[in-house]
N, C-alpha and C positions, 0 to 999 in steps of 0.2 A: 296367491290362492292357493289350500288344500281343501280337497274334497274328499272325505273319506266315502267308501263305497256304504256304509249305511245310513248316512245323511243324504246321498246321492238315490239311492234303492230304498225309498220307503215304503213300505207295503201297509194300506189303509187296513184298519181292522173293521170286521162285519158287524153289522148292526144285528139287533135281539132278532128282529122280525127274519134276515135272511141267515141267520144260525139256527134258527127252527127252521127254513127248509132245507136247509143242507144236513141238520139232524133227520129232516123227515126222509128226504134222498135215502142217505145212507139206511136207516132202518127200515125201510119199504126193501132196499138192496138185500139186506141180510135176513128178511123173513122171508122174501119170496124165493130166495136161493134155498133156505131150509127146507122150505114147503117143497119146490123141485126135486130136490134132493130125494124126498120120501116118495114122491111118485114116480122118478127115472127109477129108485129100486123096485119098488112096484113093478114098472114096466119089465124090467128085468128079471125079476123072477118067475116071469112067463116063459114055461119051457118052452113054448113053440115061437118067442121073439127070436129073430136074427137079424142085426141090423143091416147087412145089406139088401136082404127081403125087404125090412121097413121102406129101406131108401129107394128099391127100384118101386115100390105100392107107391109114393110120392109123384117119381120122377116119372108118370106117364107117358110123357114125350122120349122118355129114355135118350136124355143129351148129357147125361151124368152129373148133373149138377141141378140144384133147388132155388125156383126165386120164389120172388113174395105171391105170385098166381098160383103158383104149383103149392104152397102153403095153405092159402086161400081155400083154393078148391080139395084139397084134401081134409079139410075142417068142414067144410060145407057137407061132405059126403058123410061127415056124422054129425049132421046139423047142430055144427058149432061156427056161428057168424062173426066175421073178423073181418073189416077193410083192407085193401089191398096196402093201406099205410100201415096200418097196427103191424100187418105181416113182414111189412120192408122192416120192423124193429128189429125182429127174431133175423133178418136175415142180419142187418148191420152187426149185430150182435154177435155173431158165429163167422160171416165172411172172412176171408185171411184179405190179403191184397186188393183182390178185383173188388171186393164190395157189393158187388149186387148180386151173387147168387151164391149158394152153399153146397159146396164140395162134400163128397161122402167123407171125408175124414173130419171136415169138419161138423158135419152131422153127428157123426160119433161123440164129440163133446157135449152136444146137445141131449142125447139120450142115455150116454154111460154114466151111471153113478160116480161121483168122486171121492165119495169116502168110504166104498166098500173095493179095495182092490180086487179080492177074489171073486166076486159079482162080477166086477169088469171083466176078468179072465175068462170065466163061464159061459158068459154071454157074448163073447170075440171068438170064443172058439166053438160055437156051435153051427153045427154043417148049413152050408146055406142050399137055401129053395129057391125055385122061380116061383113071378107073381107075373101072371098074363098081366095087359094093357089096360083089362077090364076087370081084373080080379081085385077082391077086398085078401086084407089078412084074415085069421080066426079069429072071431067076433071076441075074444077077452085081449089078443092082440092089439087089435083098429082100436078098441076101444080104450084101453092103457094108453096107447101110443098120440091119441087125439086129447088125452088128458094131458102129457107133458106136453104136447106142444101149444096147447092151449092155454095153459099158464104161463109158458114162456111168451107168448104173443102177448097176453097181457100186461104181464109182468114189466117188459120192455117196451111196450108203448108206454105205459106209466111211468115208467122212469124217463124214457126221452122225453116227456111233457114236463116233468119235475126239472129235468134241466134245464130247457130252454127258459122253464119259469125262472130260475135262479139265474143262470147265465144273464138274464136283462134285468137281474136286481142292478140298481145303480150304485152299489159299494159292493158287487160283488168282483173276485178275480179268482183263478186258480192258485195263486200265491197265500192269500188272503185265506182263501179256506185251509189249504193245508197248513196254515201258521195258526189257524184256529183249532185246529185237531191237534197239533203240534204244540200244545202250548207249553210242552217241557223244554222246547227248542232241542230236542232230540237230533232232527234232522232226520225222520222217519217218522212213519205212522205204524205203529204198533197195536195191539191188544188195549194195552192200559190207556194209550190216550186216545184212543176211539172209544172207550167205553166212557171215559170220564166227557 
């Protein structure tokens, strides 16, 4: 008896409701990232914004990394309140192999614009300045930085919730989700099949 790969490895199709949830997740991610890019650019246009000083401002204990508690405390200093669990979504999004904290290099990914390389360069070449343990950044920078991180925490906490809900659907699998998007069987996800 001969079994072909295709008859052995059958990927179920997603139900209409699961497809709607997958679409909602992808739309929230794309819109959220678009809005994040705008606030990142606003932050980096502040002439007093220097990323390492901002990192040190949040890293009050001078450990060289940021934890969910550090993020929660920074936001609370700016009258923005998120749970430690919500702040953990931000840390998971940007942390590398460690997973429990964000290093300075990883922090840069969260605050520098993706679509404006000139602004990235200008921002990273600004001279560094000291921020004491009890100091705040200048008002415009503190405000803009808190808005960037607030949006990221809110977005990734919501996305994590939607991912969990989607993963618990009776018919969901990564393979079925991929095939639903790659409906032309090209073997990849690109702009055209994602839009469709």
